[in-house]
Backbone as a printed PyTorch tensor [residue, N CA C, xyz], in Angstrom:
tensor([[[  3.9100, -15.3370,   0.7170],
         [  2.6300, -15.3760,   1.5210],
         [  2.5560, -13.9430,   2.1150]],

        [[  1.3490, -13.5040,   2.1120],
         [  0.8550, -12.1550,   2.5750],
         [  1.0270, -11.9720,   4.0950]],

        [[  1.5950, -10.8360,   4.4530],
         [  1.7330, -10.5210,   5.9330],
         [  0.2580, -10.3270,   6.5940]],

        [[  0.2180, -10.8440,   7.7040],
         [ -1.0130, -10.6900,   8.5320],
         [ -1.5170,  -9.3940,   8.6660]],

        [[ -2.7740,  -8.9480,   8.4610],
         [ -3.3490,  -7.8360,   8.6250],
         [ -3.7710,  -7.2980,   9.8850]],

        [[ -3.8020,  -8.3260,  10.8710],
         [ -4.3820,  -8.1230,  12.1360],
         [ -3.4610,  -7.5300,  13.0800]],

        [[ -3.5090,  -6.3480,  13.5000],
         [ -2.4000,  -5.5910,  14.3000],
         [ -2.9920,  -5.0020,  15.3670]],

        [[ -4.3390,  -4.9090,  15.7690],
         [ -4.9140,  -3.9710,  16.7000],
         [ -5.4240,  -4.7210,  17.8820]],

        [[ -5.0870,  -4.1720,  18.8780],
         [ -5.8370,  -4.6120,  20.2160],
         [ -6.5990,  -3.3220,  20.8280]],

        [[ -7.7590,  -3.5770,  21.4700],
         [ -8.3910,  -2.4510,  22.0660],
         [ -7.4210,  -1.4270,  23.0000]],

        [[ -6.5100,  -2.1270,  23.7120],
         [ -5.6410,  -1.2580,  24.3430],
         [ -4.5800,  -0.6770,  23.7050]],

        [[ -4.4350,  -0.6300,  22.4260],
         [ -3.4760,   0.0020,  21.6380],
         [ -3.5020,   1.5460,  21.8980]],

        [[ -2.4780,   2.1950,  22.1470],
         [ -2.4610,   3.6400,  22.4350],
         [ -2.9290,   4.4080,  21.2630]],

        [[ -2.6160,   3.8750,  20.0640],
         [ -3.0350,   4.5510,  18.7570],
         [ -4.4540,   5.0060,  18.7950]],

        [[ -5.3910,   3.9650,  19.3750],
         [ -6.8180,   4.4430,  19.3310],
         [ -7.0820,   5.5630,  20.2470]],

        [[ -6.3670,   5.9220,  21.1530],
         [ -6.5250,   7.2080,  22.0060],
         [ -6.0610,   8.3720,  21.2820]],

        [[ -5.0930,   8.3400,  20.5370],
         [ -4.7850,   9.3980,  19.6030],
         [ -5.8770,   9.5920,  18.6580]],

        [[ -6.3040,   8.4710,  18.0730],
         [ -7.4640,   8.7180,  16.9970],
         [ -8.6850,   9.3020,  17.6760]],

        [[ -9.0170,   8.8060,  18.9480],
         [-10.1850,   9.3510,  19.6970],
         [-10.1070,  10.8010,  19.7940]],

        [[ -8.7720,  11.1550,  20.2510],
         [ -8.7190,  12.6170,  20.7500],
         [ -8.9250,  13.3880,  19.2180]],

        [[ -8.4680,  12.9540,  18.1470],
         [ -8.4850,  13.5270,  16.8860],
         [-10.0910,  13.7820,  16.5880]],

        [[-10.7820,  12.6260,  16.6750],
         [-12.2170,  12.6660,  16.5010],
         [-12.9810,  13.6710,  17.3000]],

        [[-12.6250,  13.7380,  18.7700],
         [-13.2350,  14.6910,  19.5920],
         [-12.9520,  15.9950,  19.2400]],

        [[-11.5780,  16.3330,  18.5870],
         [-11.2630,  17.7780,  18.1820],
         [-12.1600,  18.2660,  16.9580]],

        [[-12.6540,  17.2890,  16.1940],
         [-13.5470,  17.7470,  14.9070],
         [-15.0260,  17.2090,  15.3130]],

        [[-15.4140,  16.8980,  16.2430],
         [-16.8020,  16.3050,  16.6520],
         [-17.9740,  17.1640,  15.9280]],

        [[-17.8660,  18.5700,  16.0500],
         [-18.8470,  19.3970,  15.7970],
         [-18.8640,  19.7570,  14.1850]],

        [[-17.8390,  19.3240,  13.5800],
         [-17.8550,  19.5570,  12.2190],
         [-18.6610,  18.6260,  11.3280]],

        [[-19.1450,  18.9210,  10.2170],
         [-20.0130,  18.1170,   9.3930],
         [-19.1470,  17.4000,   8.3390]],

        [[-19.4660,  16.2740,   7.9980],
         [-18.8000,  15.5260,   6.8120],
         [-17.3030,  15.2700,   7.0820]],

        [[-17.0790,  14.5640,   8.3620],
         [-15.7180,  14.3630,   8.5920],
         [-15.2270,  12.8970,   8.4330]],

        [[-16.0340,  12.0550,   7.8750],
         [-15.5990,  10.7410,   7.8450],
         [-14.2140,  10.4840,   6.8630]],

        [[-14.0650,  11.2740,   5.8670],
         [-12.9770,  11.2830,   4.9280],
         [-11.7340,  11.7530,   5.8660]],

        [[-11.5770,  12.7050,   6.4690],
         [-10.5900,  13.0910,   7.1510],
         [-10.2020,  12.2400,   8.2720]],

        [[-11.2890,  11.8240,   9.0340],
         [-11.0220,  10.7650,  10.0870],
         [-10.2030,   9.5590,   9.3940]],

        [[-10.7490,   9.0110,   8.4460],
         [-10.0890,   7.7590,   7.7210],
         [ -8.6520,   8.2110,   7.4530]],

        [[ -8.3820,   9.4480,   6.9300],
         [ -7.1380,   9.8650,   6.5690],
         [ -6.2130,   9.8980,   7.9060]],

        [[ -6.8560,  10.3490,   8.9410],
         [ -5.9260,  10.4980,  10.2190],
         [ -5.6470,   9.0290,  10.7060]],

        [[ -6.7470,   8.2120,  10.5440],
         [ -6.5340,   6.8860,  10.9070],
         [ -5.4790,   6.1170,  10.2640]],

        [[ -5.4880,   6.2710,   8.9290],
         [ -4.6230,   5.7990,   8.0440],
         [ -3.1590,   6.1570,   8.4680]],

        [[ -2.9590,   7.3050,   8.7170],
         [ -1.7150,   7.8270,   9.0280],
         [ -1.3260,   7.4340,  10.3250]],

        [[ -2.0460,   7.1260,  11.3220],
         [ -1.7450,   6.4950,  12.6700],
         [ -1.3010,   5.2160,  12.4460]],

        [[ -2.1550,   4.4510,  11.8070],
         [ -2.0770,   2.9650,  11.7920],
         [ -1.2400,   2.4150,  10.4580]],

        [[ -1.2120,   3.1420,   9.5060],
         [ -0.4550,   2.7540,   8.1900],
         [ -1.4560,   2.2150,   7.1160]],

        [[ -2.5820,   1.7900,   7.6620],
         [ -3.6450,   1.1490,   6.7830],
         [ -4.9430,   1.1930,   7.6760]],

        [[ -5.8800,   0.7430,   7.1370],
         [ -7.3750,   0.7580,   7.8000],
         [ -8.0030,  -0.7790,   7.7230]],

        [[ -7.4120,  -1.4960,   8.8000],
         [ -7.8330,  -2.6530,   9.1020],
         [ -9.3460,  -2.6380,   9.4730]],

        [[-10.2370,  -3.7490,   9.4810],
         [-11.4580,  -3.7880,   9.8650],
         [-11.6350,  -3.2940,  11.4290]],

        [[-10.6310,  -3.7920,  12.2550],
         [-10.8060,  -3.2640,  13.7050],
         [-10.7410,  -1.7820,  13.9250]],

        [[-10.0460,  -0.9380,  12.8810],
         [ -9.9730,   0.3660,  13.1730],
         [-11.2580,   0.9460,  12.4900]],

        [[-11.7810,   0.3850,  11.4180],
         [-13.0810,   0.8890,  10.8200],
         [-14.1790,   0.6960,  11.8850]],

        [[-14.1970,  -0.5160,  12.4950],
         [-15.3200,  -0.7240,  13.4790],
         [-15.2710,   0.1900,  14.6810]],

        [[-13.9710,   0.4380,  15.1910],
         [-13.7750,   1.3800,  16.1840],
         [-14.3310,   2.8360,  15.8960]],

        [[-13.8980,   3.2760,  14.6820],
         [-14.3060,   4.5180,  14.2190],
         [-15.8760,   4.5070,  14.1110]],

        [[-16.3840,   3.5980,  13.5920],
         [-17.9680,   3.2820,  13.4980],
         [-18.7220,   3.4400,  14.8940]],

        [[-18.1720,   2.8270,  15.8230],
         [-18.7010,   2.8840,  17.2940],
         [-18.5030,   4.2110,  17.9410]],

        [[-17.2800,   4.5880,  17.6480],
         [-16.8730,   5.9120,  18.2710],
         [-17.7870,   7.1030,  17.8360]],

        [[-17.8900,   6.9990,  16.3300],
         [-18.6420,   8.1350,  15.7690],
         [-20.0660,   8.0340,  15.6280]],

        [[-20.3400,   6.7200,  16.0310],
         [-21.8400,   6.3320,  15.8950],
         [-22.2880,   6.6750,  14.3800]],

        [[-21.2820,   5.9780,  13.4290],
         [-21.7610,   5.9780,  11.9480],
         [-21.8110,   4.5260,  11.3810]],

        [[-22.5780,   4.2210,  10.6030],
         [-22.6920,   2.9690,  10.1290],
         [-21.4210,   2.3600,   9.4450]],

        [[-20.9790,   1.2500,   9.9680],
         [-19.7040,   0.5630,   9.3790],
         [-19.5800,   0.5910,   7.9830]],

        [[-20.7070,   0.2950,   7.3000],
         [-20.8490,   0.2400,   5.7790],
         [-20.4690,   1.6970,   5.2330]],

        [[-20.9220,   2.6410,   5.9090],
         [-20.6840,   4.0740,   5.3020],
         [-18.9970,   4.2280,   5.0390]],

        [[-18.3810,   3.9870,   6.4020],
         [-16.9150,   4.1640,   6.4890],
         [-16.2200,   3.2010,   5.5080]],

        [[-16.7880,   1.8940,   5.4510],
         [-16.1240,   0.8850,   4.4130],
         [-16.3960,   1.4120,   2.9330]],

        [[-17.3300,   2.0060,   2.5480],
         [-17.6180,   2.6370,   1.2700],
         [-16.6210,   3.6470,   0.9630]],

        [[-16.4690,   4.5170,   1.9160],
         [-15.5350,   5.6570,   1.7450],
         [-14.0870,   4.9930,   1.5980]],

        [[-13.7790,   3.9940,   2.4480],
         [-12.3750,   3.5940,   2.4390],
         [-12.0200,   2.7860,   1.2230]],

        [[-13.1280,   2.1640,   0.4820],
         [-12.9100,   1.2230,  -0.6760],
         [-13.2440,   2.0890,  -1.9320]],

        [[-13.8270,   3.4990,  -1.8790],
         [-14.0350,   4.1880,  -3.0460],
         [-12.7220,   4.9430,  -3.4200]],

        [[-12.0190,   5.5200,  -2.4100],
         [-10.8710,   6.4280,  -2.6710],
         [ -9.6190,   5.5970,  -2.6760]],

        [[ -8.9470,   5.5980,  -3.7340],
         [ -7.5530,   4.8570,  -3.8080],
         [ -6.5680,   5.3120,  -2.9410]],

        [[ -6.5330,   6.4550,  -2.1950],
         [ -5.5820,   6.7250,  -1.2080],
         [ -5.6630,   5.7960,   0.0310]],

        [[ -6.7260,   5.1560,   0.2500],
         [ -6.9460,   4.3210,   1.2930],
         [ -6.5290,   2.8690,   0.9630]],

        [[ -5.9790,   2.2350,   1.9930],
         [ -5.6910,   0.7690,   1.7540],
         [ -6.3430,  -0.0750,   3.0920]],

        [[ -6.8460,  -1.1140,   2.9030],
         [ -7.3450,  -1.8990,   3.8600],
         [ -6.2990,  -2.9270,   4.2700]],

        [[ -5.2560,  -3.1340,   3.7450],
         [ -4.2530,  -4.0380,   3.9630],
         [ -2.9450,  -3.3930,   4.2850]],

        [[ -2.2540,  -4.1720,   5.0600],
         [ -0.9050,  -3.6610,   5.5320],
         [  0.0360,  -3.3120,   4.3930]],

        [[  0.6560,  -2.3680,   4.3580],
         [  1.5610,  -1.9600,   3.3040],
         [  2.9530,  -2.3770,   3.7090]],

        [[  3.8170,  -2.5020,   2.7390],
         [  5.2080,  -2.6340,   2.9120],
         [  5.8610,  -1.4220,   3.1540]],

        [[  7.2890,  -1.2240,   3.4290],
         [  8.0960,  -0.1420,   3.6660],
         [  8.1680,   0.6280,   2.2360]],

        [[  8.3010,  -0.3880,   1.2450],
         [  8.5370,   0.0610,  -0.1060],
         [  7.4250,  -0.6010,  -1.0140]],

        [[  6.8840,   0.3690,  -1.9080],
         [  5.8640,  -0.0760,  -2.8660],
         [  6.2840,  -0.2820,  -4.2500]],

        [[  6.2610,  -1.3480,  -4.8180],
         [  6.8460,  -1.7280,  -5.9700],
         [  5.5800,  -1.6440,  -7.0830]],

        [[  5.6310,  -0.8370,  -8.0740],
         [  4.6220,  -0.7170,  -9.0600],
         [  5.1600,  -1.0210, -10.3190]],

        [[  4.6550,  -2.2800, -11.1260],
         [  5.0600,  -2.5720, -12.4100],
         [  3.9150,  -2.0490, -13.3230]],

        [[  4.4760,  -1.2670, -14.3650],
         [  3.7100,  -0.7130, -15.4180],
         [  3.0300,  -1.6520, -16.2740]],

        [[  1.7430,  -1.8670, -16.3840],
         [  1.2600,  -2.8130, -17.2830],
         [  0.5150,  -2.0760, -18.5530]],

        [[  0.8130,  -0.7770, -18.7820],
         [  0.3350,   0.0220, -19.8240],
         [  0.8150,  -0.6230, -21.2820]],

        [[  0.0860,  -0.1870, -22.2470],
         [  0.3080,  -0.9330, -23.5870],
         [  1.7910,  -0.9950, -24.0840]],

        [[  2.5620,   0.2150, -23.9060],
         [  4.0200,   0.1770, -24.4040],
         [  4.7990,  -0.8000, -23.4280]],

        [[  4.4460,  -0.6810, -22.2180],
         [  5.2800,  -1.4940, -21.2560],
         [  4.9600,  -3.0510, -21.5070]],

        [[  3.4970,  -3.2860, -21.6920],
         [  3.0760,  -4.6040, -21.7580],
         [  3.6460,  -5.2720, -23.1120]],

        [[  3.8020,  -4.4880, -24.1080],
         [  4.1460,  -5.0270, -25.3860],
         [  5.7710,  -5.2760, -25.3320]],

        [[  6.5160,  -4.5460, -24.5000],
         [  7.8300,  -4.7430, -24.1230],
         [  8.2650,  -5.7080, -23.1080]],

        [[  7.1790,  -6.3450, -22.6110],
         [  7.6720,  -7.4630, -21.6900],
         [  7.2240,  -7.1620, -20.1850]],

        [[  6.4240,  -6.1990, -19.8420],
         [  6.1670,  -6.0970, -18.3640],
         [  5.5200,  -7.2820, -17.6830]],

        [[  4.7270,  -8.0850, -18.5340],
         [  4.2410,  -9.2260, -17.7370],
         [  5.3940, -10.0410, -17.1650]],

        [[  6.4840, -10.2750, -17.8970],
         [  7.5810, -11.0440, -17.5740],
         [  8.3660, -10.2890, -16.3780]],

        [[  8.4300,  -9.0120, -16.3710],
         [  8.9980,  -8.0910, -15.2600],
         [  8.1610,  -8.5470, -13.9450]],

        [[  6.7180,  -8.5120, -14.0770],
         [  5.8850,  -8.7420, -12.9960],
         [  5.9560, -10.0960, -12.5620]],

        [[  6.1040, -10.9520, -13.2730],
         [  6.2670, -12.6060, -13.0890],
         [  7.5900, -12.6490, -12.2350]],

        [[  8.7550, -12.0500, -12.8960],
         [  9.9140, -12.1030, -12.0780],
         [  9.9070, -11.5590, -10.7750]],

        [[  9.2640, -10.3730, -10.4170],
         [  9.2400,  -9.8860,  -9.2250],
         [  8.6250, -10.7410,  -8.1650]],

        [[  7.3520, -11.2830,  -8.7590],
         [  6.5540, -12.2160,  -7.7700],
         [  7.3110, -13.4310,  -7.6520]],

        [[  7.9810, -13.8400,  -8.4640],
         [  8.7800, -15.0460,  -8.2760],
         [  9.7700, -14.7400,  -7.2150]],

        [[ 10.5480, -13.7640,  -7.2020],
         [ 11.5740, -13.3030,  -6.3300],
         [ 11.0270, -13.0860,  -4.7990]],

        [[  9.9520, -12.3700,  -4.8580],
         [  9.4140, -12.0090,  -3.5740],
         [  8.4180, -12.8700,  -2.9010]],

        [[  8.0390, -13.9450,  -3.7490],
         [  7.1160, -14.9400,  -3.2410],
         [  5.6300, -14.4240,  -2.9180]],

        [[  5.1980, -13.3720,  -3.4570],
         [  3.9040, -12.7000,  -3.2430],
         [  3.2280, -12.4970,  -4.6150]],

        [[  1.9670, -12.1550,  -4.5400],
         [  1.0920, -11.7600,  -5.6660],
         [  0.8730, -10.3420,  -5.6810]],

        [[  0.4350,  -9.7010,  -6.4990],
         [ -0.0980,  -8.3230,  -6.6760],
         [ -1.1210,  -8.1140,  -5.5980]],

        [[ -0.7780,  -7.0270,  -4.8940],
         [ -1.5800,  -6.7730,  -3.8860],
         [ -1.2510,  -7.0810,  -2.3350]],

        [[ -0.1230,  -7.9770,  -2.5290],
         [  0.3880,  -8.5540,  -1.2210],
         [  1.7160,  -7.8550,  -0.7030]],

        [[  1.9330,  -8.1420,   0.4560],
         [  3.2070,  -7.5820,   1.1780],
         [  3.8620,  -8.8060,   1.4980]],

        [[  5.3090,  -8.5760,   1.4030],
         [  6.1520,  -9.5720,   1.8070],
         [  6.2160,  -9.9660,   3.3020]],

        [[  6.6420, -11.1030,   3.7170],
         [  6.5560, -11.4780,   5.1120],
         [  7.1150, -10.4760,   6.0950]],

        [[  8.4630, -10.0010,   5.4480],
         [  9.3130,  -9.0790,   6.2640],
         [  8.6210,  -7.7110,   6.2120]],

        [[  7.6200,  -7.4960,   5.5180],
         [  7.0130,  -6.0800,   5.6470],
         [  7.8340,  -5.0980,   4.7630]],

        [[  8.8020,  -5.5480,   4.0280],
         [  9.6480,  -4.5670,   3.0850],
         [  9.0090,  -4.2690,   1.9600]],

        [[  8.1320,  -5.1760,   1.2130],
         [  7.9190,  -4.5880,  -0.1770],
         [  6.2260,  -5.0850,  -0.3270]],

        [[  5.5350,  -4.1320,  -0.7190],
         [  4.1860,  -4.3480,  -1.3050],
         [  4.1410,  -4.2510,  -2.8380]],

        [[  3.5600,  -5.1830,  -3.5680],
         [  3.5340,  -5.2880,  -4.9300],
         [  2.2020,  -4.8090,  -5.5020]],

        [[  2.3180,  -3.8910,  -6.5540],
         [  1.1760,  -3.4450,  -7.2480],
         [  1.4600,  -3.4250,  -8.7450]],

        [[  0.3600,  -3.4640,  -9.5180],
         [  0.6060,  -3.2230, -10.8610],
         [ -0.2160,  -1.7540, -11.2040]],

        [[  0.3090,  -1.1190, -12.2430],
         [ -0.0550,   0.1740, -12.5510],
         [ -0.5340,   0.2450, -14.1090]],

        [[ -1.6980,   0.8660, -14.3510],
         [ -1.9960,   1.1170, -15.6560],
         [ -1.1730,   1.7560, -16.6620]],

        [[ -0.3580,   2.8260, -16.1280],
         [  0.6000,   3.5810, -16.7220],
         [  1.4270,   4.4720, -15.7960]],

        [[  2.5660,   4.4580, -16.0290],
         [  3.4600,   5.3840, -15.1240],
         [  4.0170,   6.4330, -15.9930]],

        [[  3.7110,   6.5790, -17.1700],
         [  4.0730,   7.7610, -18.0140],
         [  5.5430,   7.7920, -18.4760]],

        [[  6.0500,   6.6210, -18.6240],
         [  7.4200,   6.5120, -19.1480],
         [  7.4420,   5.5450, -20.3440]],

        [[  6.4140,   5.7460, -21.2560],
         [  6.3700,   4.7570, -22.3190],
         [  7.5660,   4.5800, -23.2150]],

        [[  8.4410,   5.6140, -23.2370],
         [  9.6420,   5.4940, -24.0020],
         [ 10.7860,   4.5710, -23.3730]],

        [[ 10.3940,   4.4180, -22.0570],
         [ 11.4900,   3.5980, -21.2890],
         [ 11.0420,   2.1240, -20.8920]],

        [[  9.9940,   1.7520, -21.7480],
         [  9.4500,   0.5090, -21.3940],
         [ 10.3470,  -0.6420, -21.5690]],

        [[ 10.0050,  -1.6250, -20.7860],
         [  9.1760,  -1.8090, -19.5550],
         [  9.8180,  -1.0090, -18.2930]],

        [[  8.7800,  -0.6440, -17.5260],
         [  9.0940,   0.0970, -16.3970],
         [  8.6940,  -0.3520, -15.0950]],

        [[  9.4610,  -0.3290, -13.9750],
         [  9.0860,  -0.6100, -12.6000],
         [  9.4640,   0.6440, -11.8720]],

        [[  8.4890,   0.8560, -10.8190],
         [  8.9690,   1.8440,  -9.9210],
         [  8.8950,   1.4180,  -8.6070]],

        [[  9.8770,   1.9050,  -7.7710],
         [ 10.0090,   1.4170,  -6.2590],
         [  9.7800,   2.8130,  -5.4810]],

        [[  8.7580,   3.0100,  -4.7670],
         [  8.3970,   4.2380,  -4.0890],
         [  8.4900,   5.4210,  -5.3650]],

        [[  9.3760,   6.3510,  -5.2810],
         [  9.4270,   7.2480,  -6.3210],
         [ 10.4830,   7.0980,  -7.4020]],

        [[ 11.3260,   6.1150,  -7.1880],
         [ 12.3300,   5.7540,  -8.1050],
         [ 12.0130,   4.9860,  -9.4350]],

        [[ 12.2460,   5.3380, -10.5300],
         [ 11.8090,   4.6200, -11.7320],
         [ 13.0030,   3.7940, -12.2810]],

        [[ 12.6830,   2.4920, -12.5820],
         [ 13.7030,   1.6560, -13.0180],
         [ 13.1290,   1.3570, -14.5130]],

        [[ 14.0950,   1.5700, -15.5640],
         [ 13.3980,   1.6380, -16.9160],
         [ 14.2000,   0.5390, -17.7350]],

        [[ 13.7750,   0.3630, -18.9850],
         [ 14.3040,  -0.5660, -19.7590],
         [ 14.7090,  -2.0470, -19.3280]],

        [[ 13.7940,  -2.5720, -18.5340],
         [ 13.9900,  -3.9230, -17.6830],
         [ 13.6880,  -5.1220, -18.5890]],

        [[ 14.0030,  -4.8830, -19.9630],
         [ 14.0460,  -6.1460, -20.8570],
         [ 15.0690,  -7.2760, -20.4030]],

        [[ 15.9560,  -6.9150, -19.7410],
         [ 16.9610,  -7.8640, -19.0930],
         [ 16.4660,  -8.0570, -17.6960]],

        [[ 15.7880,  -9.2310, -17.5370],
         [ 15.2940,  -9.5760, -16.2620],
         [ 16.2230,  -9.7710, -15.1120]],

        [[ 17.5370, -10.1170, -15.6270],
         [ 18.3860, -10.2700, -14.6470],
         [ 18.9920,  -9.0780, -13.7790]],

        [[ 18.3850,  -7.7810, -14.2180],
         [ 18.6950,  -6.6470, -13.4690],
         [ 17.7700,  -6.5870, -12.1520]],

        [[ 16.6190,  -7.2170, -12.1280],
         [ 15.7380,  -7.1890, -11.1280],
         [ 16.1950,  -7.6110,  -9.7430]],

        [[ 16.8130,  -8.8770,  -9.7000],
         [ 17.2260,  -9.1030,  -8.3910],
         [ 18.2190,  -8.1460,  -7.6970]],

        [[ 19.1250,  -7.4260,  -8.3100],
         [ 20.0440,  -6.6390,  -7.9360],
         [ 19.3660,  -5.1920,  -7.4030]],

        [[ 18.2360,  -4.9520,  -8.1820],
         [ 17.5620,  -3.7220,  -7.7780],
         [ 16.8250,  -3.9670,  -6.3160]],

        [[ 16.2130,  -5.0850,  -6.2290],
         [ 15.5730,  -5.4520,  -5.0460],
         [ 16.4890,  -5.6010,  -3.9750]],

        [[ 17.6260,  -6.2360,  -4.1850],
         [ 18.7280,  -6.4850,  -3.1900],
         [ 19.1960,  -5.1810,  -2.6470]],

        [[ 19.2450,  -4.0110,  -3.3700],
         [ 19.6500,  -2.5270,  -3.0840],
         [ 18.7450,  -2.2540,  -1.9150]],

        [[ 17.4430,  -2.5280,  -2.0060],
         [ 16.6040,  -2.1470,  -0.9630],
         [ 16.6150,  -2.9820,   0.2990]],

        [[ 17.0180,  -4.1470,   0.0160],
         [ 17.2000,  -5.2000,   1.3200],
         [ 18.3640,  -4.7880,   2.1120]],

        [[ 19.4040,  -4.3620,   1.3390],
         [ 20.6810,  -3.9590,   1.8170],
         [ 20.5170,  -2.7240,   2.7720]],

        [[ 19.9170,  -1.6450,   2.2080],
         [ 19.5350,  -0.5060,   2.8360],
         [ 18.8210,  -0.8090,   4.2320]],

        [[ 17.9270,  -1.7600,   4.1000],
         [ 17.1450,  -2.0070,   5.3190],
         [ 18.1740,  -2.5770,   6.6230]],

        [[ 19.1360,  -3.5160,   6.0400],
         [ 20.1650,  -3.9720,   7.1030],
         [ 20.9510,  -3.0410,   7.5410]],

        [[ 21.3740,  -1.8940,   6.8600],
         [ 22.2820,  -0.8870,   7.2820],
         [ 21.5900,   0.2050,   8.0050]],

        [[ 20.2630,   0.0710,   8.2690],
         [ 19.5500,   1.2500,   9.0420],
         [ 19.7490,   0.9160,  10.3830]]])
């Protein structure tokens, strides 16, 4: 099950930080992109509450902000996990069993592509190509590549490593 995306209350001090930033660039033109970047940096993602707040504070249409936030892949409207898992579904990986890798990860984590685990540890994505075709099938967790995952029994151990790191922090 995906983690709830509603995190914001109007008295959240992060809004004050965002408002101060907006005020600091108020006289500049075309600031929607950088304001959204700052907001995502502060909140970790761009929930509708944040977009509405920016819309009201800057007096720009919500639809304009939403359009920018959904156009650029750097932005996310859903809460992300501490670690991002990307399963390559490019041709080489797909032919060598990437769908089975994806299915195994979904089964272990009990989430679908685009969702985040209840504990907030993992977000699952698929990728068109990770550029590791000779190592197919490939999974990437953050910046770490896990290659040749034809043996699906390797996957639980890989994920457990990240869970153990979380416990030891």
